[in-house]
KEROVEX-751030 format. One line per field, with one value per residue: x, y, z of N, C-alpha, C, O in turn; residue in one letter. Coordinates in nm, 2 decimals, decimal comma, always signed. Layout:
<nodes>
npx	[X  ...] $
npy	[Y  ...] $
npz	[Z  ...] $
capx	[X  ...] $
capy	[Y  ...] $
capz	[Z  ...] $
cpx	[X  ...] $
cpy	[Y  ...] $
cpz	[Z  ...] $
opx	[X  ...] $
opy	[Y  ...] $
opz	[Z  ...] $
selo	[A  ...] $
</nodes>
This chain:
<nodes>
npx	[+4,69  +4,89  +5,03  +4,84  +4,83  +5,08  +5,08  +4,89  +5,02  +5,24  +5,10  +5,00  +5,24  +5,33  +5,14  +5,19  +5,44  +5,39  +5,39  +5,65  +5,76  +5,96  +5,91  +5,63  +5,57  +5,69  +5,51  +5,27  +5,34  +5,38  +5,12  +5,00  +5,14  +5,08  +4,80  +4,79  +4,92  +4,73  +4,52  +4,64  +4,68  +4,43  +4,30  +4,14  +3,95  +4,09  +4,11  +4,30  +4,36  +4,53  +4,59  +4,73  +4,77  +4,53  +4,41  +4,25  +4,30  +4,24  +4,30  +4,33  +4,36  +4,62  +4,72  +4,73  +4,43  +4,26  +4,26  +4,17  +4,09  +4,02  +3,80  +3,84  +3,81  +3,76  +3,95  +4,21  +4,48  +4,50  +4,49  +4,21  +4,04  +3,81  +3,45  +3,32  +3,55  +3,62  +3,81  +3,95  +3,98  +4,28  +4,38  +4,32  +4,06  +3,73  +3,47  +3,16  +2,89  +2,69  +2,55  +2,29  +2,14  +1,91  +1,95  +2,15  +2,28  +2,45  +2,44  +2,56  +2,70  +2,98  +2,99  +3,23  +3,40  +3,47  +3,46  +3,75  +3,88  +4,14  +4,14  +3,99  +4,16  +4,38  +4,25  +4,18  +4,43  +4,51  +4,32  +4,41  +4,65  +4,57  +4,52  +4,28  +3,95  +3,82  +3,55  +3,50  +3,34  +3,42  +3,32  +3,16  +3,01  +3,17  +3,24  +3,29  +3,18  +2,96  +2,91  +3,15  +3,45  +3,50  +3,74  +3,83  +3,88  +3,61  +3,44  +3,29  +3,48  +3,47  +3,54  +3,51  +3,41  +3,35  +3,01  +3,00  +3,24  +3,17  +2,97  +3,13  +3,29  +3,09  +3,05  +3,27  +3,33  +3,27  +3,08  +3,31  +3,53  +3,87  +3,98  +4,22  +4,35  +4,58  +4,80  +5,02  +5,24  +5,51  +5,62  +5,65  +5,44  +5,19  +5,19  +5,41  +5,63  +5,62  +5,66  +5,92  +6,06  +6,00  +6,12  +6,39  +6,41  +6,36] $
npy	[+8,86  +8,97  +9,11  +9,30  +9,44  +9,54  +9,72  +9,90  +10,00  +10,12  +10,32  +10,47  +10,56  +10,73  +10,92  +11,04  +11,14  +11,37  +11,57  +11,63  +11,73  +11,96  +12,17  +12,18  +12,24  +12,49  +12,63  +12,61  +12,76  +13,01  +13,06  +13,09  +13,32  +13,51  +13,53  +13,62  +13,87  +13,99  +14,02  +14,21  +14,43  +14,50  +14,55  +14,35  +14,04  +13,71  +13,36  +13,07  +12,73  +12,46  +12,15  +11,92  +11,98  +12,00  +12,26  +12,57  +12,90  +13,24  +13,55  +13,89  +14,21  +14,13  +14,00  +13,72  +13,63  +13,44  +13,08  +12,75  +12,40  +12,18  +11,96  +11,75  +11,63  +11,28  +11,15  +11,27  +11,29  +11,33  +11,54  +11,70  +11,55  +11,46  +11,41  +11,27  +11,16  +11,21  +11,40  +11,70  +11,99  +12,16  +12,48  +12,83  +13,00  +13,17  +13,29  +13,21  +13,20  +13,26  +13,06  +13,04  +12,90  +12,64  +12,64  +12,47  +12,14  +12,13  +12,30  +12,59  +12,75  +12,82  +12,86  +12,77  +12,87  +12,65  +12,43  +12,61  +12,79  +12,72  +12,47  +12,32  +12,31  +12,17  +11,93  +11,85  +11,80  +11,59  +11,40  +11,37  +11,25  +11,01  +10,97  +11,03  +10,91  +10,98  +11,07  +11,17  +11,38  +11,70  +11,75  +11,95  +12,20  +12,25  +12,34  +12,54  +12,44  +12,39  +12,16  +12,03  +11,95  +11,69  +11,57  +11,40  +11,31  +11,34  +11,44  +11,50  +11,62  +11,87  +12,15  +12,13  +12,29  +12,36  +12,44  +12,67  +12,80  +12,84  +13,03  +13,25  +13,28  +13,36  +13,62  +13,74  +13,69  +13,76  +13,75  +13,68  +13,68  +13,57  +13,23  +13,02  +12,70  +12,46  +12,18  +12,15  +12,35  +12,32  +12,28  +12,09  +11,91  +11,64  +11,47  +11,55  +11,48  +11,20  +11,17  +11,27  +11,07  +10,85  +10,94  +10,92  +10,64  +10,54] $
npz	[-14,89  -14,73  -14,93  -15,00  -14,76  -14,75  -14,96  -14,87  -14,64  -14,78  -14,92  -14,71  -14,61  -14,82  -14,81  -14,56  -14,62  -14,77  -14,58  -14,52  -14,74  -14,88  -15,06  -15,07  -14,80  -14,78  -14,95  -14,81  -14,58  -14,70  -14,78  -14,53  -14,43  -14,62  -14,57  -14,31  -14,35  -14,52  -14,34  -14,16  -14,33  -14,42  -14,18  -14,07  -14,01  -14,04  -14,10  -14,02  -14,08  -13,96  -14,06  -13,96  -13,70  -13,61  -13,57  -13,55  -13,61  -13,53  -13,68  -13,63  -13,76  -13,83  -13,61  -13,39  -13,23  -13,13  -13,08  -13,15  -13,10  -13,37  -13,53  -13,81  -14,15  -14,18  -14,33  -14,28  -14,35  -14,62  -14,92  -15,06  -15,33  -15,45  -15,45  -15,16  -15,05  -14,79  -14,71  -14,59  -14,77  -14,89  -14,92  -15,04  -14,93  -14,92  -14,70  -14,80  -14,75  -14,46  -14,23  -14,01  -13,71  -13,78  -14,05  -14,11  -14,05  -13,84  -13,61  -13,63  -13,93  -14,15  -14,48  -14,72  -15,02  -15,17  -15,45  -15,56  -15,85  -15,86  -15,72  -15,90  -16,12  -16,01  -15,95  -16,21  -16,32  -16,16  -16,25  -16,52  -16,47  -16,38  -16,11  -16,00  -16,08  -16,40  -16,41  -16,16  -15,92  -15,78  -15,53  -15,27  -15,06  -14,83  -14,50  -14,21  -13,91  -13,63  -13,35  -13,30  -13,12  -13,04  -13,03  -13,23  -13,58  -13,78  -13,97  -14,30  -14,45  -14,36  -14,13  -13,79  -13,50  -13,14  -13,04  -12,88  -12,97  -13,23  -13,20  -13,12  -13,35  -13,53  -13,44  -13,53  -13,80  -14,15  -14,46  -14,72  -14,56  -14,54  -14,55  -14,48  -14,55  -14,45  -14,49  -14,30  -14,10  -14,09  -13,85  -13,56  -13,60  -13,59  -13,81  -13,97  -13,81  -13,82  -14,09  -14,13  -14,01  -14,17  -14,41  -14,34  -14,32  -14,57] $
capx	[+4,65  +5,02  +5,06  +4,75  +4,86  +5,20  +5,04  +4,82  +5,13  +5,31  +5,02  +5,00  +5,37  +5,34  +5,05  +5,26  +5,56  +5,35  +5,41  +5,79  +5,80  +6,00  +5,84  +5,49  +5,57  +5,71  +5,39  +5,18  +5,39  +5,36  +4,98  +4,97  +5,20  +5,00  +4,67  +4,81  +4,95  +4,60  +4,45  +4,70  +4,67  +4,29  +4,25  +4,02  +3,97  +4,12  +4,12  +4,39  +4,34  +4,65  +4,53  +4,80  +4,77  +4,38  +4,41  +4,19  +4,35  +4,17  +4,38  +4,26  +4,47  +4,75  +4,76  +4,65  +4,35  +4,20  +4,29  +4,09  +4,10  +3,92  +3,78  +3,85  +3,77  +3,81  +4,06  +4,28  +4,61  +4,49  +4,43  +4,08  +4,04  +3,68  +3,34  +3,31  +3,68  +3,63  +3,93  +3,94  +4,07  +4,39  +4,38  +4,28  +3,91  +3,66  +3,34  +3,07  +2,76  +2,68  +2,43  +2,25  +2,06  +1,80  +1,99  +2,26  +2,26  +2,56  +2,43  +2,58  +2,81  +3,03  +3,01  +3,34  +3,38  +3,53  +3,60  +3,79  +3,94  +4,27  +4,10  +3,95  +4,28  +4,45  +4,18  +4,19  +4,57  +4,51  +4,25  +4,49  +4,76  +4,51  +4,51  +4,14  +3,87  +3,78  +3,42  +3,48  +3,30  +3,51  +3,26  +3,11  +2,95  +3,28  +3,20  +3,34  +3,05  +2,95  +2,90  +3,28  +3,50  +3,49  +3,87  +3,86  +3,84  +3,49  +3,35  +3,30  +3,57  +3,45  +3,61  +3,41  +3,45  +3,24  +2,91  +3,05  +3,34  +3,10  +2,91  +3,24  +3,32  +2,98  +3,06  +3,39  +3,34  +3,17  +3,10  +3,43  +3,65  +3,96  +4,00  +4,33  +4,36  +4,71  +4,83  +5,10  +5,32  +5,65  +5,67  +5,59  +5,31  +5,18  +5,22  +5,54  +5,73  +5,62  +5,71  +6,06  +6,12  +5,99  +6,22  +6,52  +6,41  +6,35] $
capy	[+8,95  +9,04  +9,20  +9,41  +9,51  +9,61  +9,83  +10,00  +10,06  +10,21  +10,43  +10,56  +10,63  +10,83  +11,02  +11,11  +11,21  +11,50  +11,67  +11,65  +11,78  +12,10  +12,27  +12,19  +12,31  +12,63  +12,68  +12,62  +12,87  +13,13  +13,09  +13,15  +13,45  +13,61  +13,55  +13,71  +14,00  +14,05  +14,06  +14,33  +14,54  +14,53  +14,56  +14,26  +13,91  +13,60  +13,23  +12,97  +12,60  +12,37  +12,02  +11,82  +12,02  +12,02  +12,39  +12,68  +13,03  +13,36  +13,66  +14,02  +14,31  +14,06  +13,94  +13,61  +13,66  +13,32  +12,95  +12,64  +12,27  +12,16  +11,83  +11,76  +11,51  +11,15  +11,12  +11,39  +11,29  +11,35  +11,65  +11,66  +11,53  +11,41  +11,40  +11,14  +11,11  +11,24  +11,48  +11,84  +12,05  +12,25  +12,59  +12,96  +13,01  +13,28  +13,25  +13,24  +13,21  +13,24  +12,98  +13,04  +12,78  +12,61  +12,64  +12,37  +12,03  +12,14  +12,42  +12,71  +12,71  +12,92  +12,79  +12,81  +12,88  +12,53  +12,43  +12,73  +12,76  +12,65  +12,34  +12,25  +12,29  +12,06  +11,80  +11,81  +11,75  +11,45  +11,31  +11,34  +11,16  +10,88  +10,96  +11,04  +10,87  +11,10  +11,11  +11,20  +11,51  +11,76  +11,77  +12,08  +12,22  +12,25  +12,44  +12,55  +12,43  +12,35  +12,03  +11,97  +11,93  +11,55  +11,52  +11,30  +11,36  +11,26  +11,51  +11,45  +11,71  +12,01  +12,18  +12,14  +12,34  +12,35  +12,54  +12,80  +12,86  +12,89  +13,16  +13,35  +13,30  +13,44  +13,76  +13,80  +13,66  +13,82  +13,70  +13,73  +13,65  +13,46  +13,11  +12,94  +12,56  +12,40  +12,05  +12,18  +12,47  +12,28  +12,28  +12,01  +11,85  +11,50  +11,40  +11,58  +11,40  +11,06  +11,18  +11,28  +10,93  +10,77  +10,98  +10,86  +10,50  +10,50] $
capz	[-14,78  -14,69  -15,04  -14,99  -14,64  -14,78  -15,05  -14,78  -14,57  -14,87  -14,95  -14,59  -14,60  -14,92  -14,76  -14,45  -14,67  -14,81  -14,48  -14,51  -14,87  -14,85  -15,15  -15,03  -14,67  -14,81  -15,01  -14,70  -14,50  -14,78  -14,77  -14,40  -14,42  -14,70  -14,51  -14,19  -14,40  -14,56  -14,22  -14,11  -14,43  -14,43  -14,05  -14,07  -13,95  -14,13  -14,03  -14,07  -14,02  -13,98  -14,05  -13,88  -13,56  -13,57  -13,51  -13,62  -13,55  -13,58  -13,68  -13,65  -13,78  -13,84  -13,48  -13,34  -13,12  -13,08  -13,15  -13,09  -13,16  -13,48  -13,58  -13,95  -14,23  -14,13  -14,41  -14,26  -14,41  -14,76  -14,99  -15,12  -15,48  -15,51  -15,36  -15,08  -15,01  -14,65  -14,69  -14,58  -14,87  -14,86  -15,02  -14,99  -14,96  -14,85  -14,65  -14,91  -14,69  -14,32  -14,20  -13,87  -13,67  -13,87  -14,19  -14,12  -13,95  -13,74  -13,52  -13,72  -14,02  -14,25  -14,60  -14,80  -15,17  -15,24  -15,51  -15,63  -15,98  -15,83  -15,69  -16,02  -16,20  -15,94  -15,97  -16,35  -16,34  -16,10  -16,34  -16,63  -16,42  -16,34  -15,97  -15,97  -16,19  -16,49  -16,39  -16,02  -15,89  -15,68  -15,40  -15,24  -14,92  -14,73  -14,41  -14,07  -13,85  -13,49  -13,30  -13,29  -12,99  -13,01  -13,02  -13,33  -13,71  -13,81  -14,07  -14,44  -14,51  -14,31  -14,01  -13,69  -13,36  -13,05  -13,06  -12,82  -13,05  -13,35  -13,16  -13,13  -13,49  -13,58  -13,40  -13,59  -13,94  -14,24  -14,60  -14,78  -14,47  -14,59  -14,47  -14,54  -14,49  -14,49  -14,43  -14,19  -14,11  -14,09  -13,71  -13,45  -13,64  -13,57  -13,94  -14,02  -13,73  -13,88  -14,23  -14,12  -13,98  -14,29  -14,50  -14,30  -14,33  -14,71] $
cpx	[+4,78  +5,05  +4,97  +4,79  +4,99  +5,17  +4,97  +4,93  +5,21  +5,23  +5,01  +5,13  +5,38  +5,25  +5,12  +5,37  +5,52  +5,39  +5,56  +5,84  +5,83  +5,93  +5,69  +5,48  +5,59  +5,58  +5,29  +5,21  +5,36  +5,21  +4,94  +5,02  +5,12  +4,86  +4,69  +4,84  +4,82  +4,52  +4,50  +4,67  +4,52  +4,22  +4,12  +4,06  +4,00  +4,14  +4,22  +4,37  +4,46  +4,60  +4,60  +4,81  +4,62  +4,36  +4,35  +4,24  +4,28  +4,28  +4,29  +4,37  +4,61  +4,80  +4,67  +4,57  +4,28  +4,26  +4,21  +4,11  +3,99  +3,92  +3,77  +3,79  +3,83  +3,93  +4,16  +4,41  +4,61  +4,45  +4,30  +4,09  +3,90  +3,57  +3,34  +3,44  +3,71  +3,75  +3,89  +4,03  +4,17  +4,39  +4,34  +4,14  +3,86  +3,53  +3,24  +2,93  +2,77  +2,55  +2,40  +2,17  +1,94  +1,83  +2,11  +2,23  +2,35  +2,56  +2,44  +2,69  +2,85  +3,07  +3,13  +3,32  +3,45  +3,42  +3,62  +3,84  +4,07  +4,24  +4,07  +4,07  +4,36  +4,38  +4,18  +4,33  +4,57  +4,43  +4,34  +4,60  +4,70  +4,50  +4,37  +4,06  +3,82  +3,64  +3,39  +3,44  +3,39  +3,45  +3,22  +3,07  +3,05  +3,25  +3,29  +3,21  +3,07  +2,95  +3,04  +3,32  +3,50  +3,63  +3,91  +3,82  +3,73  +3,41  +3,37  +3,40  +3,56  +3,55  +3,51  +3,48  +3,33  +3,13  +2,94  +3,15  +3,28  +3,03  +3,01  +3,28  +3,21  +2,99  +3,18  +3,39  +3,23  +3,18  +3,22  +3,55  +3,74  +3,97  +4,11  +4,35  +4,49  +4,72  +4,91  +5,17  +5,47  +5,71  +5,59  +5,46  +5,31  +5,22  +5,36  +5,65  +5,74  +5,69  +5,86  +6,13  +6,11  +6,09  +6,36  +6,53  +6,41  +6,49] $
cpy	[+9,04  +9,14  +9,32  +9,50  +9,60  +9,73  +9,94  +10,08  +10,16  +10,34  +10,53  +10,63  +10,74  +10,95  +11,11  +11,19  +11,35  +11,61  +11,70  +11,70  +11,93  +12,20  +12,29  +12,27  +12,46  +12,70  +12,71  +12,74  +13,00  +13,16  +13,15  +13,29  +13,55  +13,63  +13,64  +13,86  +14,07  +14,10  +14,19  +14,45  +14,59  +14,56  +14,48  +14,12  +13,81  +13,48  +13,15  +12,84  +12,52  +12,23  +11,93  +11,85  +12,03  +12,15  +12,49  +12,81  +13,15  +13,47  +13,79  +14,13  +14,25  +14,00  +13,82  +13,65  +13,54  +13,19  +12,85  +12,51  +12,25  +12,02  +11,84  +11,64  +11,39  +11,10  +11,24  +11,40  +11,34  +11,49  +11,61  +11,66  +11,51  +11,41  +11,27  +11,09  +11,14  +11,33  +11,63  +11,90  +12,14  +12,36  +12,72  +12,99  +13,14  +13,22  +13,30  +13,27  +13,18  +13,18  +12,98  +12,91  +12,77  +12,60  +12,54  +12,26  +12,04  +12,27  +12,55  +12,68  +12,83  +12,84  +12,85  +12,80  +12,77  +12,47  +12,56  +12,69  +12,68  +12,50  +12,26  +12,22  +12,17  +11,93  +11,75  +11,75  +11,61  +11,35  +11,27  +11,24  +11,02  +10,86  +10,96  +10,99  +11,00  +11,15  +11,16  +11,35  +11,57  +11,77  +11,92  +12,09  +12,20  +12,37  +12,43  +12,55  +12,39  +12,20  +11,95  +11,96  +11,79  +11,49  +11,41  +11,36  +11,27  +11,32  +11,45  +11,54  +11,85  +12,03  +12,21  +12,19  +12,33  +12,46  +12,68  +12,87  +12,91  +13,02  +13,27  +13,38  +13,39  +13,59  +13,83  +13,79  +13,72  +13,74  +13,76  +13,71  +13,54  +13,35  +13,02  +12,81  +12,50  +12,27  +12,07  +12,31  +12,44  +12,27  +12,19  +11,96  +11,70  +11,42  +11,42  +11,50  +11,26  +11,07  +11,19  +11,15  +10,84  +10,81  +10,92  +10,71  +10,45  +10,52] $
cpz	[-14,74  -14,80  -15,03  -14,87  -14,67  -14,87  -14,96  -14,70  -14,65  -14,90  -14,83  -14,58  -14,70  -14,87  -14,65  -14,51  -14,73  -14,71  -14,45  -14,65  -14,86  -14,93  -15,10  -14,89  -14,69  -14,87  -14,90  -14,61  -14,57  -14,77  -14,64  -14,39  -14,50  -14,64  -14,39  -14,24  -14,45  -14,44  -14,16  -14,20  -14,44  -14,29  -14,03  -14,01  -14,07  -14,05  -14,10  -14,00  -14,06  -13,95  -13,95  -13,74  -13,51  -13,50  -13,60  -13,54  -13,62  -13,57  -13,70  -13,65  -13,78  -13,72  -13,45  -13,22  -13,06  -13,15  -13,07  -13,16  -13,26  -13,52  -13,74  -14,02  -14,18  -14,21  -14,41  -14,32  -14,55  -14,80  -15,05  -15,27  -15,53  -15,40  -15,29  -15,03  -14,86  -14,61  -14,68  -14,68  -14,82  -14,97  -14,95  -15,03  -14,89  -14,80  -14,76  -14,86  -14,54  -14,29  -14,05  -13,84  -13,75  -14,01  -14,21  -14,02  -13,83  -13,66  -13,60  -13,81  -14,11  -14,37  -14,68  -14,95  -15,24  -15,33  -15,58  -15,77  -15,96  -15,80  -15,81  -16,11  -16,14  -15,96  -16,12  -16,38  -16,28  -16,19  -16,46  -16,60  -16,38  -16,19  -15,92  -16,09  -16,27  -16,46  -16,24  -16,01  -15,78  -15,54  -15,38  -15,09  -14,81  -14,63  -14,28  -14,00  -13,70  -13,47  -13,30  -13,14  -12,95  -12,99  -13,12  -13,47  -13,76  -13,92  -14,21  -14,52  -14,46  -14,19  -13,90  -13,56  -13,27  -13,08  -13,00  -12,91  -13,18  -13,32  -13,17  -13,27  -13,56  -13,55  -13,48  -13,75  -14,03  -14,37  -14,66  -14,69  -14,53  -14,49  -14,54  -14,47  -14,54  -14,43  -14,30  -14,21  -14,09  -13,95  -13,62  -13,48  -13,62  -13,70  -13,98  -13,94  -13,78  -14,01  -14,23  -14,09  -14,10  -14,40  -14,47  -14,33  -14,48  -14,78] $
opx	[+4,77  +5,10  +5,02  +4,78  +5,00  +5,23  +4,99  +4,92  +5,25  +5,29  +5,01  +5,13  +5,43  +5,29  +5,11  +5,40  +5,61  +5,43  +5,59  +5,97  +5,74  +5,89  +5,64  +5,39  +5,53  +5,55  +5,22  +5,13  +5,32  +5,17  +4,86  +4,95  +5,09  +4,81  +4,60  +4,79  +4,80  +4,47  +4,43  +4,64  +4,50  +4,10  +4,02  +4,17  +3,95  +4,18  +4,24  +4,36  +4,50  +4,57  +4,54  +4,84  +4,60  +4,30  +4,39  +4,22  +4,27  +4,34  +4,20  +4,45  +4,70  +4,91  +4,55  +4,62  +4,24  +4,30  +4,18  +4,15  +3,87  +4,02  +3,71  +3,73  +3,95  +4,01  +4,19  +4,47  +4,71  +4,37  +4,29  +4,13  +3,87  +3,60  +3,37  +3,44  +3,81  +3,79  +3,81  +4,15  +4,16  +4,40  +4,33  +4,11  +3,93  +3,47  +3,23  +2,85  +2,84  +2,44  +2,48  +2,15  +1,87  +1,75  +2,17  +2,16  +2,33  +2,66  +2,33  +2,77  +2,77  +3,16  +3,13  +3,23  +3,50  +3,31  +3,54  +3,86  +4,10  +4,32  +4,11  +4,07  +4,41  +4,45  +4,19  +4,34  +4,63  +4,47  +4,34  +4,65  +4,78  +4,47  +4,33  +4,10  +3,79  +3,61  +3,28  +3,50  +3,44  +3,53  +3,26  +3,08  +3,03  +3,24  +3,36  +3,12  +3,18  +2,97  +3,04  +3,24  +3,51  +3,65  +4,00  +3,74  +3,74  +3,31  +3,46  +3,40  +3,64  +3,62  +3,42  +3,58  +3,22  +3,16  +2,91  +3,14  +3,32  +3,03  +2,98  +3,29  +3,24  +2,95  +3,18  +3,45  +3,12  +3,28  +3,24  +3,66  +3,69  +3,98  +4,08  +4,36  +4,51  +4,66  +4,88  +5,17  +5,55  +5,83  +5,47  +5,37  +5,41  +5,28  +5,43  +5,75  +5,85  +5,77  +5,93  +6,23  +6,20  +6,15  +6,43  +6,63  +6,45  +6,50] $
opy	[+9,16  +9,25  +9,44  +9,62  +9,71  +9,84  +10,06  +10,20  +10,27  +10,45  +10,65  +10,75  +10,85  +11,07  +11,23  +11,30  +11,43  +11,72  +11,79  +11,72  +12,01  +12,31  +12,40  +12,35  +12,54  +12,81  +12,81  +12,82  +13,10  +13,28  +13,25  +13,38  +13,66  +13,74  +13,73  +13,95  +14,19  +14,21  +14,28  +14,56  +14,71  +14,58  +14,53  +14,10  +13,82  +13,49  +13,15  +12,84  +12,51  +12,19  +11,86  +11,77  +12,06  +12,16  +12,50  +12,82  +13,15  +13,50  +13,79  +14,13  +14,31  +13,95  +13,83  +13,70  +13,55  +13,20  +12,86  +12,51  +12,30  +11,95  +11,93  +11,56  +11,39  +11,02  +11,30  +11,51  +11,40  +11,56  +11,49  +11,75  +11,53  +11,40  +11,16  +10,98  +11,10  +11,33  +11,67  +11,87  +12,20  +12,33  +12,73  +12,99  +13,22  +13,13  +13,42  +13,35  +13,10  +13,23  +12,93  +12,83  +12,86  +12,56  +12,54  +12,28  +11,98  +12,34  +12,61  +12,59  +12,92  +12,76  +12,97  +12,73  +12,78  +12,47  +12,61  +12,57  +12,60  +12,41  +12,15  +12,12  +12,08  +11,83  +11,63  +11,65  +11,52  +11,24  +11,15  +11,17  +10,94  +10,75  +10,90  +11,03  +11,10  +11,27  +11,18  +11,44  +11,49  +11,79  +12,00  +11,99  +12,13  +12,48  +12,33  +12,64  +12,36  +12,12  +11,83  +11,95  +11,76  +11,38  +11,33  +11,45  +11,16  +11,26  +11,37  +11,54  +11,94  +11,94  +12,29  +12,14  +12,29  +12,56  +12,78  +13,00  +13,01  +13,11  +13,38  +13,50  +13,47  +13,67  +13,95  +13,88  +13,74  +13,66  +13,89  +13,74  +13,44  +13,37  +12,97  +12,80  +12,49  +12,24  +12,01  +12,37  +12,54  +12,25  +12,21  +11,96  +11,63  +11,31  +11,33  +11,47  +11,20  +10,98  +11,13  +11,11  +10,77  +10,72  +10,88  +10,65  +10,34  +10,49] $
opz	[-14,72  -14,77  -15,04  -14,88  -14,62  -14,85  -14,99  -14,69  -14,61  -14,90  -14,85  -14,54  -14,66  -14,89  -14,65  -14,47  -14,75  -14,75  -14,37  -14,66  -14,83  -14,88  -15,10  -14,88  -14,63  -14,83  -14,89  -14,57  -14,51  -14,75  -14,63  -14,34  -14,45  -14,65  -14,37  -14,18  -14,43  -14,45  -14,12  -14,16  -14,46  -14,28  -13,99  -13,98  -14,18  -13,93  -14,22  -13,88  -14,18  -13,84  -13,86  -13,65  -13,40  -13,40  -13,71  -13,42  -13,74  -13,46  -13,78  -13,56  -13,73  -13,71  -13,47  -13,12  -12,94  -13,26  -12,95  -13,28  -13,24  -13,54  -13,79  -13,96  -14,13  -14,16  -14,51  -14,34  -14,60  -14,73  -15,09  -15,34  -15,65  -15,28  -15,35  -14,97  -14,81  -14,50  -14,76  -14,69  -14,71  -15,09  -14,83  -15,15  -14,83  -14,86  -14,79  -14,91  -14,49  -14,32  -13,97  -13,92  -13,79  -14,10  -14,32  -13,92  -13,73  -13,66  -13,63  -13,78  -14,13  -14,37  -14,70  -14,99  -15,36  -15,29  -15,65  -15,80  -16,04  -15,84  -15,83  -16,18  -16,21  -15,99  -16,15  -16,45  -16,34  -16,20  -16,50  -16,68  -16,34  -16,14  -15,82  -16,21  -16,21  -16,49  -16,20  -16,07  -15,70  -15,45  -15,46  -15,02  -14,71  -14,68  -14,26  -14,01  -13,66  -13,56  -13,31  -13,05  -12,83  -12,94  -13,09  -13,47  -13,79  -13,97  -14,23  -14,64  -14,50  -14,15  -13,91  -13,52  -13,32  -13,15  -13,06  -12,92  -13,24  -13,40  -13,21  -13,31  -13,65  -13,63  -13,50  -13,81  -13,98  -14,40  -14,66  -14,73  -14,56  -14,37  -14,65  -14,35  -14,66  -14,33  -14,20  -14,31  -14,08  -13,93  -13,60  -13,39  -13,63  -13,68  -14,03  -14,00  -13,79  -14,05  -14,31  -14,15  -14,12  -14,47  -14,56  -14,36  -14,51  -14,90] $
selo	[V  L  L  R  A  G  R  V  A  E  A  L  G  D  A  F  L  R  F  A  D  E  E  R  V  R  T  W  R  R  W  I  D  E  T  V  A  W  S  R  E  H  S  A  V  A  L  V  V  V  K  E  K  N  L  L  T  V  Y  R  N  G  R  E  V  R  S  C  A  A  D  L  G  S  N  N  L  A  Q  K  Y  R  Q  G  D  Q  A  T  P  E  G  R  Y  K  V  K  Q  I  K  D  R  G  H  T  R  Y  Y  R  A  L  L  L  D  Y  P  T  A  E  D  L  R  R  I  K  T  A  K  E  A  G  I  V  P  S  N  A  A  P  G  A  L  I  E  I  H  G  Q  G  G  R  G  E  D  W  T  N  G  C  V  A  V  T  N  Q  Q  M  D  E  L  F  R  L  V  R  V  G  T  P  V  T  I  V  G  G  D  G  S  N  G  S  F  S  S  V  A  E  R  L  K  R  E  R] $
</nodes>
């Protein structure tokens, strides 16, 4: 039992350390910067989700216009690798379909184009490295949807906000709207602070 507990603790430590990996954080920051730049250049709306802050931010014309708390996948520490892992994916996506009431279990929803070609390449590499079983499916139906505001991570990998916030997103978002999801932005995050402490201890 102690050995198993030690392995769990080590795995959790490795999961936290993702948020202190300098190259990964630089990539996440670049994704955010490029998304905001796209919003400015196209005079359009773009969304950014920062997982470790449980934060969804709306940019319009390159400027932040709204931000709200977001409930995420119950396995929020992890990057998504397979169907059923309860992790919210990290990557650059677009709204693929807008689902009004009656077309989703969760009030209203914005369906994302997960998995992208980049997701599939990443998952293939993970399978080749033995991180993911070779027969694992990547999952699908990742949405930004309503019935959130619970103050906990409970979804199967989606991003949930309150119904009132979904109504506002419906007024702003179109099919094709960019949605960038990152683990963190390198500043004042709940996971990155733990990760920095773990780095010092190891």
